C-alpha positions as CSV (number, residue, x, y, z in Angstrom):
1,M,-52.5,-4.4,-63.5
2,A,-53.5,-3.9,-59.8
3,E,-51.5,-6.0,-57.3
4,A,-53.6,-8.8,-55.5
5,R,-54.0,-8.2,-51.9
6,F,-54.5,-11.1,-49.7
7,E,-55.8,-9.7,-46.6
8,L,-58.5,-10.3,-44.1
9,S,-59.8,-7.5,-41.7
10,V,-62.1,-6.7,-38.9
11,E,-63.3,-3.3,-37.6
12,R,-65.0,-2.0,-34.6
13,R,-66.2,1.5,-33.5
14,I,-65.1,2.0,-30.0
15,A,-66.8,4.6,-27.7
16,A,-63.5,5.8,-26.2
17,P,-60.8,8.4,-27.3
18,V,-57.9,7.3,-29.4
19,E,-55.4,7.7,-26.5
20,R,-57.4,5.4,-24.2
21,V,-57.8,2.7,-27.0
22,W,-54.0,2.9,-27.7
23,H,-53.3,2.4,-24.0
24,V,-55.5,-0.6,-23.8
25,M,-54.1,-1.9,-27.1
26,T,-50.5,-1.9,-25.8
27,A,-50.3,-1.8,-22.1
28,R,-53.1,-4.3,-21.7
29,L,-52.4,-6.5,-24.8
30,E,-52.6,-9.7,-22.8
31,E,-56.2,-9.0,-21.8
32,W,-57.6,-8.7,-25.3
33,F,-55.2,-10.1,-28.0
34,Y,-56.6,-13.7,-28.2
35,P,-60.3,-14.6,-28.0
36,A,-61.5,-16.0,-24.7
37,P,-61.0,-18.8,-23.3
38,W,-57.7,-18.5,-25.0
39,R,-55.3,-16.0,-23.3
40,A,-52.2,-14.2,-24.4
41,E,-48.8,-14.2,-22.5
42,A,-46.4,-11.6,-23.8
43,R,-43.1,-13.1,-22.9
44,T,-41.1,-10.6,-24.8
45,L,-42.7,-7.5,-26.6
46,E,-40.3,-4.8,-27.6
47,W,-42.4,-1.8,-28.6
48,H,-40.1,-0.4,-31.4
49,A,-39.3,-1.1,-35.0
50,G,-37.2,-4.2,-35.1
51,G,-38.2,-5.4,-31.6
52,R,-38.7,-9.0,-30.7
53,S,-42.3,-10.3,-30.2
54,L,-43.0,-13.5,-28.4
55,I,-46.5,-13.9,-27.5
56,V,-47.7,-17.3,-26.4
57,M,-51.3,-18.5,-26.8
58,H,-52.6,-20.4,-23.9
59,G,-55.6,-22.6,-24.5
60,P,-58.3,-23.8,-22.1
61,N,-57.1,-27.3,-22.2
62,G,-53.5,-26.5,-21.5
63,E,-52.5,-25.9,-25.1
64,E,-49.4,-23.6,-25.6
65,M,-48.8,-22.0,-29.0
66,P,-45.8,-19.6,-29.2
67,N,-46.0,-17.0,-31.9
68,E,-42.7,-15.4,-32.4
69,G,-42.0,-12.5,-34.8
70,I,-40.7,-9.0,-35.1
71,V,-42.3,-5.6,-34.5
72,L,-42.2,-3.7,-37.9
73,T,-43.4,-0.3,-36.7
74,V,-45.0,1.4,-33.8
75,E,-46.8,4.7,-34.4
76,P,-48.2,5.8,-31.0
77,N,-52.1,6.5,-31.1
78,R,-52.2,5.1,-34.7
79,R,-50.9,1.6,-35.3
80,F,-48.5,-1.1,-34.6
81,V,-47.4,-3.8,-37.2
82,V,-45.9,-7.2,-36.6
83,T,-44.8,-10.1,-38.6
84,D,-43.9,-13.7,-38.2
85,A,-41.6,-13.6,-41.3
86,F,-38.7,-13.1,-39.0
87,T,-37.7,-14.2,-35.4
88,G,-35.1,-12.5,-33.2
89,D,-32.1,-11.0,-34.8
90,W,-33.9,-11.0,-38.3
91,Q,-33.7,-14.7,-38.7
92,P,-36.0,-15.7,-41.6
93,A,-39.0,-17.9,-40.6
94,G,-41.9,-19.5,-42.5
95,P,-43.9,-16.3,-43.1
96,F,-47.6,-16.6,-42.6
97,M,-48.7,-13.0,-42.3
98,V,-48.2,-9.3,-41.3
99,G,-50.5,-8.1,-38.6
100,L,-51.7,-4.5,-38.6
101,F,-53.5,-3.1,-35.6
102,E,-54.7,0.4,-36.4
103,I,-56.8,3.1,-34.9
104,E,-58.0,6.4,-36.0
105,P,-60.4,9.1,-34.6
106,D,-64.0,8.5,-35.5
107,G,-66.2,11.4,-34.2
108,D,-66.1,11.3,-30.5
109,G,-64.8,7.7,-30.6
110,T,-62.2,5.5,-32.3
111,L,-62.3,3.2,-35.4
112,Y,-60.1,0.1,-34.8
113,R,-59.1,-2.1,-37.6
114,G,-57.1,-5.4,-37.3
115,T,-55.8,-6.7,-40.7
116,A,-53.9,-9.8,-41.6
117,R,-51.9,-9.5,-44.9
118,H,-50.7,-12.8,-46.4
119,W,-48.1,-13.6,-49.0
120,T,-50.4,-16.0,-50.9
121,R,-54.1,-16.6,-51.5
122,E,-53.6,-20.0,-50.0
123,A,-52.3,-18.7,-46.7
124,M,-55.2,-16.1,-46.6
125,E,-57.8,-18.9,-47.2
126,Q,-56.0,-21.1,-44.6
127,H,-56.3,-18.2,-42.1
128,R,-60.0,-17.7,-43.0
129,A,-60.7,-21.4,-42.5
130,M,-58.9,-21.3,-39.2
131,G,-61.7,-18.8,-38.0
132,F,-60.1,-15.5,-38.7
133,E,-63.4,-13.5,-38.6
134,Q,-64.6,-15.2,-35.4
135,G,-61.2,-15.1,-33.6
136,W,-60.0,-11.6,-34.6
137,G,-63.7,-10.3,-34.2
138,A,-63.8,-11.7,-30.6
139,A,-60.4,-10.1,-29.9
140,A,-61.7,-6.8,-31.2
141,D,-64.8,-7.1,-29.1
142,Q,-62.6,-7.7,-26.1
143,L,-60.5,-4.5,-26.9
144,K,-63.7,-2.6,-27.4
145,A,-65.1,-3.6,-24.0
146,L,-61.8,-2.9,-22.1
147,A,-61.4,0.5,-23.7
148,E,-64.9,1.6,-23.2
149,H,-64.9,0.6,-19.5
150,A,-61.3,1.7,-18.6
């Protein structure tokens, strides 16, 4: 029996080389990671497996939503993976998802894929209802625009 996969994903083709897209994905993360008018503040982002991630979402009306987790892997010019299942020093947290941010060569450009994997169908459906496609799609569009005009 095939294992159920509770994942949501967005893709974009970006007219820029993989190295440029990777640079924008990592060095300029605060400029694309959340859909405008929301913005990201990377208070802590340790770019290595086991590194701490604390990215705060700032909303247009003063909202502040901290998103703390752990970096699971970083493969330069390929992908980074994060989860909120743990906080610093591997403290268990209420897991919601694993986020995969992947790129690969696509002709003379790059294919970007953002995927959220969830532990349960309910969590996946909750994420969909929160506006996954619109929010992650807008972030992907922001990444695309930055990388194509860098």
